[in-house]
N, C-alpha and C positions, 0 to 999 in steps of 0.2 A: 504494500500500500504506500502510495506517495503522499507525503504531507508537505505542505507549503507553509512558509512563514507568513506572518501577518504583514500586510502592506498598508502602511498608514496613509490616511487621506492627505492629498497634497504632495505625495512623494513623486518626484519627477527626475528627469535626467536620462541621458542616453544609456548609461549602464543599467539603470533600473528597467528601462524599457526593453533593453536587450535581454536581460534575465527573464522578464515577463514573457517575451515571445518564445524564448528557449523552453520555458516551463510549459507553455501551452502548445508546443509543437506536436506533442504526441497525444493530445486530447482529441476526443471526437469533435467534429465540427459543430459549432453552435448555429443552428438554423434560425436566422432572423429574416429570411426572405418572405415577402408577402404572398398571400394565397392567390391562386390564379382563378379567373372566372370559369375556366374549364375544369369541371369537377373530376374528370377522369385523370387529368394531369396531377391534380392534388392527391387523388387516391394512389396513383402510381408512385408519387414521391413519398407518401407515407409508407407504402409497402417496401420500397427500396431502403429507406432510412432504418426501418425496424427489422430488416432482413427477412421479410415475409414470415414474421413470427406467428405460430399457430394460435397463440392466445389473443391475437388482435382480431376482433370480430368486426367485419364490415358488412352491413346489410343495405343493399341498394333497392330502392322502391321508386314508384312513379306517383306524382301528385298532379293536381290540376284537374280541370273538368275533362280535358281530352286525354290526360295521362301522358303527355309528351314531355313533361318536366321531370327530370331525375333528381332524386335526393338520396343521401347516404347517411346511415346511422352507424357511428363508429364507437366502440368501447373496448376495454381490455378485460378479458375474462379473468375472474378471480378478484378484481378490484372494484367491481360494480355490483349493485343489487339487481339481480335479474328480474325480480318481481316488479321493481319500479320501472325498469325498461319495458317489460311486457305490458304493463298498464299504459305506459306512454304510447307504445306502438299501437295499441288498440284504439286509443283516443285519437292518435295522429292519423291513422288510416281512415278513421271514421269521418274526419273533417277534411283530410287532404284533397279528396276528390269532389268536395261540395262546390258547385259553381258559385255559390254565394260567398265563398270564403274570401274571394278577391274582389268583391263588389260591395258598394255601400248600400244604404237603405233605399236610395233613389234609383238604383239600377245602374248607376255609372260605375266606371272602374274605380276601385278602391285606391285612395292615396297612399296606402301602405304597401310596402314590398312584402313578398312572401315571408322573408325573414322576420320583419316586424310583426306580421300577423301571427307567426308562430310564437314569437316571444311574448306578445301582449295578449293573445286570445287562446292559444292552444296549449302552450307549455304551462302546466300548473305546478312545476317543481319549485323547490324552495329558493334555489339560486340559479339564475340564468345570466350569462354574459356573452357579449359579442367578441369574437376573435378575428384577427385579420392577418396573422403571420404564423409561420410554422413553429416558431419558438413557443408562442403561447399555446398553440394547438397541442404540441407534444407534452408540454408541462401539464395541461389539463387532462389530456388523455391518459398519461401514465400516473396521474394522481387519483384516478377512479371516476373521472367525469365522462359524460357522454357527449360526443361531438356530432353536430348536425351540419351537413354541407348540402347546398342546393346548387344545381348546375346553372351557370350564368351569373353567379354572384361571387365576388372576391372576398366574401366574409362568411363566417360560420357562427354557430351558436354552441356554447358550452353549458351543459346542465349538470347540476350536482346530483350524481347517482352513486356516491361512494357507499360501499356495502361489503367490505372484505371481512373475513372471519377474524375474530380476536377472542382471547380467553375471558374477556369480560371483567367485571369487578369481583375480585376475590379477597380473601382475608390476607392481611399483611403477614409475610413470612419472615422478614428480617427484623422489623421493629414491632414486635408483638407486645401487647399489653394485657393485663388481667382485666382492667376496667377501662372502657372507652370504645370508640368506634372500631369496627373490625375491617372496614373496607380499605382497599389500597388502590393505587394507580394501576393502569394497564398500559399496553403498548400503543393504544390509540390516542392521538392528541385530542380529538374532540371529546372523548370520554373523560380524559384527565381534566380538561378545562371545565367541563360540566360538573365534575365532582367538586372543584373549587368553588364554582358559582353556587352550588347547593349549600355550601357553608356560608358564603358571603353574598347575600341577596341585596346588593347595593349597586346603583348605576355608576358609582364612582370607581368600581372595579374595572379598570381599563385593560384591554388586551391588544397587543400589537403583534402582528404575525409577519414573518419573513421567511424566505427560503435560503438556506445556507448549504453550500456544496455545489460546485459546478456540474457534477455528474449526478449525484444522488438527489440534489434539490430537496433536502430534508426540511420539513416545516418546523419552525421554532417559534414559540409564543412567549412574549414578554408580558407578565401580568404584575400590576401594582394598583394600589388604591390612590387615586388622585386626591390630593389634599392631605394625605397622611404620609406617603412616601416623599422623601426629599427629592426635589426636582434635579439637583445636581447629581445625585446618585443614579437616578433613572437615566439621565443623559449620558453618564459615564458607561453604564451597562449597555445602553443602546449603541454608543460609538464603538465599544469593543466588539460587539457582535457584528456590526457593519464592516469592521476591518478584517474579518476572517476571510481568507482566500485559500480554499482547500478543495480537493476533489470530492470528498464525501464525509458526511457525519453519520455515524451509526448509533451513538449512545451519548448520553449527557456528559460522560467522562471526557469525550473529545472536546466538547464545548468548554468544560471546566479547565482542561489543560491549555486551551488556546487563549482564554480571556483572564486567567488567574494572574495574580501579582507575579512579576518577573523575578522576585527574590528567590534564590535557590533555598528550598526548605522542604523537609519531609512532612510538615504539618499541612493539613488541608485548609485552604483559605476560602473555600466555598462549602456550604452545607448541602448534602443530598438526602432526600427522604422519599419514602414510598407512601407516606400517609397524607391524605388530603387535609385532615384536621391540623397537622403540624404546619403545613404550608399556609393554611388560612390564619393560624395564630401568628405566624411570622409576618404575613401581609398586614395584619392589624397593628403590628409594632412598627411598621414603616419600611419593611424590607421588600425586595423585588424577587419574584419567582421567574425562573426560566424553564419552560416546559418544552421538551424535545420529543418529536414524533418518533415512535419506535422503541421507547424505553419507559419502564414504570418508575424511574427515579427522576425527581424534579429537583433542580438546583435552587438554592436560596442564597441571596447576597444582600448586604454584607453579613459576615459571620464573625463571631468572637470565640475565644477558646472555651469559655464557660458553657457555651451553647451545646457543645458536644457531650456534656454530662447532664443535660436536661432531657428528661423523658416526657412524652405527652401525658403519661399516667400521673406525673407529679401534680397536674392541674385538675385531675378528675377525682382525686381523693381530698380529704380534709388537709388543711395546711400543715398539721403536725406530721402527716405522712412525708412531707417534704424534707424532714430530717434525714430520711433514707439517702438523700442526695449526697450527704457527706461520706457515706460508705463508698460512693463511686470515686471520690477524691482519694480516699484511703486506698482503694484498689489501684488507682493510678500510681501511687507511690510504691505499692508492693510490686506491681507488674514492672515498674521501671527500675527499682533499686534492690529488690530482694536478693537476686543472685550476686550482684556486685558487692553488696554489704557482706554477704556470707563469705565471699572469696577474700575480701580485704581483712575481715576480722580473723578468720581461721589461718590466714597466711602471714599477716603483718602485725595484728593487734590482738593476740590471744589474751593479753592481760585485761581486756575489756569484758571478757566473759567470766561468769562465776566459775570457781574451780571445779565444781561438780559437773557443770555443763561442758566445760572444756575437756575434762577427763573422758566424759561419755563420747564426745565427738572424736577425740584422739583415738579412743579404743576402736571406734567404728572404722577409722581410716587406716588401721594398722595393715590390713591386707590390700588396700587400694594402691595400685602401682603408679597412679597419675597424680600430679599436683591438683589442688582444688580448682584452679582456673581451667585446666584441660578437662577435668571431670565435669565442670559446669557447662563448658562449651559443647561437649559431647551430648550431655543430657538435653540441653536446650535445642541443639540442632536436630536431635532425634525426635523431640516433641513437635517441632515445627514441621518436620518431614511427615509425621503422622497426621498432623492437622491438615496439611496440604493434600495428602493422599485421601483423607476422609472426605474432603470437599470434592475431589475429582471422581471419586468412586460413585457408582449408582446410588441413588438416594436410599434405597432399601437396605443396603449393606454398609454404606459409608460410616454412619455412627458406630455400628457394631465393630467394624475394623479398627476404628480409632480407639475405642474403649478397650477391646481385647488386646490390641497391639501395645497400648500403654501399660496395661496390667502385666502382660506376659514379659515384655522387654524389661520393665522395671524390676519385677521379681527375679528374673533370670540374671540381670546385671548385678543385683545385690548378692545373689547366691554365688555368682562367679567371682565376686570380689573386685569387679571393675568399677563400681561406684559405691558410695556409702549410703546407708538409709537416710541420713540427714540431708544429703544432697537431693535424694528423690523427693523428700518432703518439701524442700525449698522450691524445687522446680514445679511440683504439683500445685503448691499455693500460688506461685507466680502465674501458672496457666489458668487457674480458676479466676484469679483477679483480673486477668486480661479479657475475660468474657463478661465482665460486669459493666463494660462501657455501653451506653445506649446506641452509640454510633460506631459502626464498624470501621469507618474511615479514620477514627482516632487510634484504633488498636494497631494499625499498620506502622505508623511512626514510632509508637512506644516499643514495638517488637524490634525495630531497627536500632533505636537508641539503647535498648537494653544490652545488646551485644557491644556497643561502643563503650558503655560504662563498665561492662565486665572486663573489657580490655584494659581500660584505665586502672581499674582496681587491681588487676593482675600485676601491673608494673609499679604502681605508685600507692596502692592501698587506699585508705580513706582520703588521703590528700588528693589523689587522682579523681575520686568520686566527687569531692567538693568542687574541684576545678571544672569537671564536666557539668555539674549542676549550675555553676555560675555562667559558663558559656551558654548553656541551654536557656537560662533565664534571660540573658542579654539578647539572644537570638529571638526568643518569643516576643520580647518587648519591642524589637525592631520591626516586627511584621505588621502589615496593614491589609485590610480587606476592603477594597473600594473606598479608601479614604478613612476607614474606621480602625483605630488601634486594636490589634488582635487581642491584647491582654486586658482590654477594658471589660468590666468596670474596676479592675484591680490596679492596673497601671495603664493610663492615668486613672486615678481613684475618683469614682463618682459615688458619693454617699447615698443618693436616692436610688441608684441602681443595685445597691447591695440587697435590696428586698427580694431579688430573684437571682442571686448569684450562688452562694454556697447553700443557703437555705431558701425556702419558698415561703414568703409571708402570706397571710390571708389575702384573698382577692380584694377585700375592702381597703386594704392598706396600699395596694398597688394602683393608685389612681392616675398615674401619669405613665406615658410611654418611656422607654429607655432614653436617657439623655444622649447617649452616644449615637442614636439614630438621627438626631437633629430634625425631628419631624416638625413640619409647620403647624401641626395640630397635636400638641403634646398631651392634652388631657383626654383620657379614655373613660373616665368614670367621674361624673359630676356629683353624685349623691352617694352617701353611705347609708346602708340599711339601718333604720332606727331600731333600737331595742324595745321590746314590748313593755308597756308600763305596768306598774304594780297591780292596778285595777284589772287589767286584762289577764294577768297571770292568776289573780284570785278567782275571777269568773271562770277562767279556763279550768282551774283546779276543781271547781264544783261540777264540771261537766256541762255548763251552759254554753250555748253557741256563741 
């Protein structure tokens, strides 16, 4: 697959133009020639360009009172709803040979052309548009629309008849919750945008659509709430999308890689989710959603570090349940530091452990032939290999292979004296902690940085771990996501945004949107529910209405 770099607007010069032409030299020709009045020439050009593809259906009929005028109905099999096309053909053939179709009420010739008559009187489909060139014709035809051509006219009609098969709305498989909506996005763009509009029934929810990819022409929708989202953020997202110049887009991850911040970092600077309620909640905070056709994952920008540890379920339970969120931060520290701390303490700083514990660990390691660092690297590498194999295996046996493999290998390694039981416990706790993150995108950089910290601890002990943490914190504080500091609301510190950072305060206390979003409408709750008065409580206690 060929990927092209972003070309900024206003970029000029002979060298840039030369590179542009070189990159486009091996691409299929972009047909922008106008349609011909001769319908047969148009049909021949369509067949030649598509290589006489068998899934291209061309139905030629005759219209008019005498039946001398030819018309063609063109659509792509598998991308259109055949029932809609069948109903249209029945209605079309019923009216096409009516002599009054092209005459007005006084018996004179109608002032409308046959195309105008079809568009205004015959076609009852939801969306109908005129096309006058092959570029628009192929774009509509390969997007699932039906094309109508009439002999003698250099224009045609495109009618919305999309109806391909999709898996529909199913339960979320990655970001599952105990309490909350079960629905998730699908691979159909129209379905995904409709799911978001079901959550936010407001005309200020604006949608902008564009096609990205010179070959795939993937539909990408930009959604935001006008008056809540910051206009500069929306304009920045819009400009980055418009600068994309690439052959094809197949998943939202391609969009994420092309428009993310250019700082080299393992951390995700865009949030992806398969849950419509999560996208709706982010839109209400002033963020922007990017919906890509063909993928069930929607991108949300801007994003901050704390957002990857927030679960939709936090807001569906009582606020005291939000204390559970602190366990995710503890899991972050365990998944990142546990093996590195074990290596440094057992290798360089044995005096930090109680004598009894140190004696127990030393006894376990008497038969182990490897240093603690090599032992940890082997165990971590083996577990990552098992996790990757479990993902690639068929779904019915993948989890079983992972669990059985971990148990068998761990027990056999301890019995063979290759690893110590304490190391197996540390690696197991680390693996469990890495699964506590609500967002899978955050677990990937943690797994990478874990090996880096293990290497530093093997050479420098706790000093190396502290140096690594300092460099990591400096890097995180230097990141931005579409102009928003990545570590906000911690650095820079926003006191009002702490209500939804480490803990989740009651909804009545979160009356304003996050300050870091710079929303033009910062207030999201004007009134606080009043407490019932004492008289109401007494009356209610007696069972009175």
